[in-house]
C-alpha positions as CSV (number, residue, x, y, z in Angstrom):
1,X,119.6,83.3,101.4
2,X,121.0,86.4,103.0
3,X,123.0,85.9,106.2
4,X,121.2,87.6,109.1
5,X,124.3,89.6,110.3
6,X,124.8,90.9,106.7
7,X,121.2,91.9,106.6
8,X,121.3,93.6,110.0
9,X,124.5,95.6,109.2
10,X,123.3,96.5,105.8
11,X,120.0,97.8,107.2
12,X,121.9,99.8,109.8
13,X,124.0,101.4,107.1
14,X,120.9,102.2,104.9
15,X,119.2,103.7,108.0
16,X,122.3,105.9,108.5
17,X,122.1,107.0,104.8
18,X,118.4,107.8,105.2
19,X,118.6,109.7,108.5
20,X,122.2,111.1,108.7
21,X,122.9,111.8,105.0
22,X,119.4,112.4,103.7
23,X,119.9,110.4,100.5
24,X,117.1,110.3,98.0
25,X,114.7,107.3,98.1
26,X,115.8,106.1,94.6
27,X,119.4,106.2,95.7
28,X,118.6,104.2,98.8
29,X,116.7,101.6,96.8
30,X,119.6,101.2,94.4
31,X,122.1,100.8,97.3
32,X,119.8,98.4,99.0
33,X,119.6,96.3,95.9
34,X,123.3,96.4,95.3
35,X,124.2,95.5,98.8
36,X,121.6,92.6,98.8
37,X,123.2,91.2,95.7
38,X,126.6,91.4,97.4
39,X,125.2,89.8,100.5
40,X,123.8,86.9,98.5
41,X,127.2,86.5,96.8
42,X,128.9,86.4,100.3
43,X,126.4,83.8,101.5
44,X,127.4,81.5,98.6
45,X,131.0,81.9,99.6
46,X,130.3,81.3,103.2
47,X,131.7,84.8,104.1
48,X,130.5,87.6,106.4
49,X,131.1,91.3,106.0
50,X,133.8,91.1,108.6
51,X,135.7,88.3,106.8
52,X,135.6,89.8,103.3
53,X,138.9,90.4,101.6
54,X,139.8,92.5,98.6
55,X,139.9,89.4,96.4
56,X,136.2,88.7,97.3
57,X,135.1,92.1,96.2
58,X,137.2,92.0,93.0
59,X,135.7,88.6,92.3
60,X,132.2,89.9,92.9
61,X,132.8,92.8,90.5
62,X,134.1,90.3,88.0
63,X,130.8,88.4,88.2
64,X,129.0,91.7,87.4
65,X,131.1,92.1,84.3
66,X,130.3,88.5,83.3
67,X,126.6,89.3,83.6
68,X,127.3,92.1,81.1
69,X,126.6,94.9,83.6
70,X,128.1,98.1,82.2
71,X,130.9,100.1,83.8
72,X,128.6,102.6,85.3
73,X,126.5,99.9,87.1
74,X,129.7,98.2,88.3
75,X,131.0,101.6,89.6
76,X,127.7,102.1,91.5
77,X,128.0,98.7,93.2
78,X,131.6,99.5,94.2
79,X,130.4,102.9,95.5
80,X,127.8,101.2,97.6
81,X,130.3,98.8,99.0
82,X,132.9,101.5,99.7
83,X,130.3,103.5,101.6
84,X,129.2,100.4,103.6
85,X,132.7,99.5,104.6
86,X,133.6,103.1,105.6
87,X,130.5,103.0,107.8
88,X,131.3,99.6,109.2
89,X,134.9,100.8,110.0
90,X,133.6,103.9,111.7
91,X,131.2,101.9,113.8
92,X,133.9,99.3,114.6
93,X,132.0,96.4,113.0
94,X,135.1,95.5,110.9
95,X,138.8,96.1,111.2
96,X,139.7,96.7,107.6
97,X,138.2,98.0,104.3
98,X,138.5,95.5,101.5
99,X,137.4,98.1,98.9
100,X,140.1,100.7,99.5
101,X,142.7,99.3,97.1
102,X,140.2,98.7,94.2
103,X,139.9,101.0,91.2
104,X,136.5,101.8,89.9
105,X,135.6,99.9,86.8
106,X,136.2,101.7,83.5
107,X,133.2,103.5,82.2
108,X,132.8,103.0,78.5
109,X,132.9,106.2,76.6
110,X,130.1,106.6,74.1
111,X,130.8,107.7,70.6
112,X,129.7,111.2,69.7
113,X,126.6,111.6,67.6
114,X,127.7,112.5,64.0
115,X,125.5,114.4,61.6
116,X,124.8,113.0,58.2
117,X,125.9,114.9,55.1
118,X,122.3,115.9,54.5
119,X,121.9,117.2,58.1
120,X,125.1,119.3,57.8
121,X,123.9,120.8,54.6
122,X,120.5,121.6,56.1
123,X,122.2,123.2,59.1
124,X,124.5,125.3,57.0
125,X,121.6,126.5,54.8
126,X,119.2,127.3,57.7
127,X,120.2,130.9,58.4
128,X,118.5,133.6,56.3
129,X,121.0,135.2,53.9
130,X,118.8,138.3,53.6
131,X,119.0,139.1,57.4
132,X,122.2,140.5,59.0
133,X,121.8,138.1,62.0
134,X,121.3,135.3,59.5
135,X,124.5,136.2,57.6
136,X,126.4,136.3,61.0
137,X,124.9,132.9,62.0
138,X,125.8,131.4,58.6
139,X,129.4,132.7,58.9
140,X,129.6,131.2,62.4
141,X,128.3,127.8,61.3
142,X,130.7,127.7,58.3
143,X,133.6,128.7,60.5
144,X,132.8,126.0,63.1
145,X,132.2,123.4,60.4
146,X,135.4,124.1,58.4
147,X,137.7,124.5,61.3
148,X,136.3,122.1,63.9
149,X,136.0,124.9,66.5
150,X,133.8,124.4,69.6
151,X,131.0,126.8,70.2
152,X,132.9,128.2,73.2
153,X,136.0,128.7,71.1
154,X,134.0,130.5,68.4
155,X,132.1,132.8,70.7
156,X,135.4,133.6,72.5
157,X,137.0,135.0,69.3
158,X,137.8,138.7,69.0
159,X,138.4,140.7,65.9
160,X,142.1,140.7,66.7
161,X,142.1,136.9,66.4
162,X,141.2,137.1,62.7
163,X,143.8,137.6,60.0
164,X,141.8,138.4,56.8
165,X,144.9,138.8,54.6
166,X,146.1,135.3,55.5
167,X,142.7,133.7,56.0
168,X,143.6,132.5,59.5
169,X,141.9,132.5,62.9
170,X,143.9,132.4,66.1
171,X,142.1,130.3,68.8
172,X,142.9,130.8,72.4
């Protein structure tokens, strides 16, 4: 059960976000959900928003990790809590911000998508060899594939960057 003072202060903050900051409806719903979950956590501890310490917030974030919530979701919870406490400080409902010393949870980096050998061969064979633009495109694809150049690096090359006699490309 959510403590009435937690509910009232959270509603006041959400109203502030809606009116003063003009946040999107979906963002407001997400923040409302996150703050309600935090409020329920506080009620189990017997704490109020004014009595929360950094350890409580860190412990709460730990429970999110235990529930297998990803880093992005945990970071959203922390963002909602930081915004709430900044608001509560500005409105003098609390005397300190228990979120200010916390680092955002690490967001897991996704592995890049890698083409299969067959997909690479199809890509390299796609340009038309009988068309000048096709020959250019094929040369660009082979250069990128063989050297590991990014598209921006390839398109930034000038003729002066090519050494035909040594078979080298200078990338800036």
